[in-house]
N, C-alpha and C positions, 0 to 999 in steps of 0.2 A: 563188690558188684562191678566196680570200675575195673578192677585188675582182670576179672573174667571176661568182660566186653573187650578189653584190649587184647587179650589172649586169642579170643575168637576172631577179632579183626585181623591179627597178625596171621592167623591159620588161614583165613580167607585169601589174604594176600599172597601167602606161600603157594596156595593151590591155583590161585590164577596166574602166577608166573609159571608154574609148572605146565598148567594148560597151554599157555602161549609157546613155551619151549617145545612142547610135544608137537603142536600143530606146525611150528616152523620147521622142526626136524622131519616130520612126516612130509611136508610139502617139498622141501629141498630134495629129499631123496626121490620122490615121485617125479618132479620136474626134471632132474637129472637124468633119470631112467627112461621117462616117457615122453618128456618134451612139456612146454607150458600148456599148448593148445589141447593136447590129448589127456591132460589131467584135469579132473573134475573136483569140485569142492566135496562131493560125496566120497570120493576116493580118499582125498586128504583125511576127512573126518573119520572114515572107517579106520584107516591106517593109524590115526592118532588116538582112536578111541573115545571120540567125542561126537556131539550131535553137529550136523552141518550148520544148524542155526547159531551154535557157538562160535563158529568160525566167522560167520557174517557179523556177529555182534561185537567180535573182538577186533577184527581186521577189515570188515567192510566189503572186501571182495577179494577175488583171487590176486588180482594185482597188488592189493594191499598187503597180501602175505609175502609177495615177492619184495615189495618195499621194505618190509621188516627184516626179511632175510638178508637184503643188501646192507642194511644198518648193522646186522650181525656180522657180516663179512668185514666191514670196516674195524669194528671194535676188535675182532679176533686178530685182524692185522695190525692192531696197535696204532690207530690213526691218532688218537689223543696224544699219546706218548711220541709218536713220531714228530707230529707238528710242533710240540713243546721243544723237542731236541733241535729241530730245524730253526726255530726261533731263537733259541738259546746259542746256536753256533754262529760264529762271525765269518768263517770262511766260506765264500760263495760256492767253491768247488766241493767242499764237504757237504754244504747244504744240499747241492745238486745230487750227490751221491746218496745222501739219506732219502731224498725224494724218490729217487730211482729205486732204491732198496725197497721202500714202502709199496711203490707201484707194483714191482716185482712179486712181494709177499701177497698183496691183495688180490692179483690176477692169478697167481699160482694156486692159491686156496680156493678162489671162487670161479675158475675158468668153466667148469662144467655148467654151473647154474647161469653164468653170465652168457655162455654160448646158447643155452636153452631160451634165455630171454631174447637174445638177438634173433634167433630162429623164429620167434613169435612176434617180430616187430610189426607185422601186418595188423596185429590187434591194437586198436587206438589206445587203450589204457596201458599197454605194456610199451607202446611208442612213446607215450607221454612220460612213463617213468623213466625210460632210457634217456630221453631228451633232457629231463631234469637233472639226471646224473651226470650227463655231459656239461650242462650249464654249471652245475656246482665245481666240477673239475676245472673249468674255464675260468672260473672266479679265483680258484686256488692257483692257477698258473699265472693269473695276472697279478696277484699279490706277491707270489715269489719273484716274478721278474720285475716288479717295481721296486723291491728291496735291492736287486742286482743293479737295477738302473741308477738308484741313489748311491750306491757304493762304487759306481763307475766300473762295474764288473763286466758289464755287456760288451760285446764287440762293437768297435767304433761305428762300423758301417750297418748296425742293427738297431732299429727303433725298439722301444720297450713294447709296443703292440705287436710288432713283427715277432719278437721274442716269445711273447705270451701265445701267439697262434702257433709257433713251431712247436713249443713245449707242449701244448694241448694235443696237436696232431700226432707227434711221435710218441706220447705216452697213452694212446688209446689202446683199449683192449684188442681192437682188431689187429693192431701191429703184433701184439703178443701172441695171439692166436696163429697169425700167419707165420711167426718165426717158430713157435713150438709145434704146431700141428702140421703145417705145410713143409717147413725146413727141417723139422726134427731137432731143433735146438733144445737143449736144457734150459732151466731157469738160470743158472749161473751164466750161461753163454748169453742169454738175452739181456741180463743185467749188465753184464760187462759191454756188451755192443752199444746198448741204450746210453748207458752212462758216458762212454767214450765219445759217442756221436753228439750227444748233447752239449758236452764240455767243448768239443770242437766247433760246434755251429753256433752257440749262444755266447760263450765266455770269452774275454779278451785273452789271447795268448799269454803265458807266463812271461 
């Protein structure tokens, strides 16, 4: 009996994960195609083959679905592995290039969805989500620049707080969208430009 209960529990868990995945995939496609404001919970549910109540039960709200998709983007871009790689790396310049490479991957994979969220920033729940992501990124830039400051790698005329501000500002998704959408750069060009600029503006010359 115990084995049977364990099997049924495992099966329920698998189905729950599959349902969450279907909802996120449906929402991402609709947000990208139609925009956040124009996409309804009912449309997401119909496209995913679930009841609207299921979405509310699992994610709480439409912005809750977006938050889950953002976490998926970070995982797909290899956030955990990239952070571990940066921590293990001793050379500040290589750390910087690893960080820029991860930012490029994240924005390249998630640009359509991120743009849809930015377009809907007038919605309070979406604005709160974007602000939270910005705050998380600022904490990350602060941690990186603190490491560089301790190593004496920052430019002599630059305080650690100023370096964190610059790193946060220049690695915003808005900069990526301007470069790729408005200027027509490809992702490789963006990554090289950003890496060269940050190395020049933040780190002590060799």
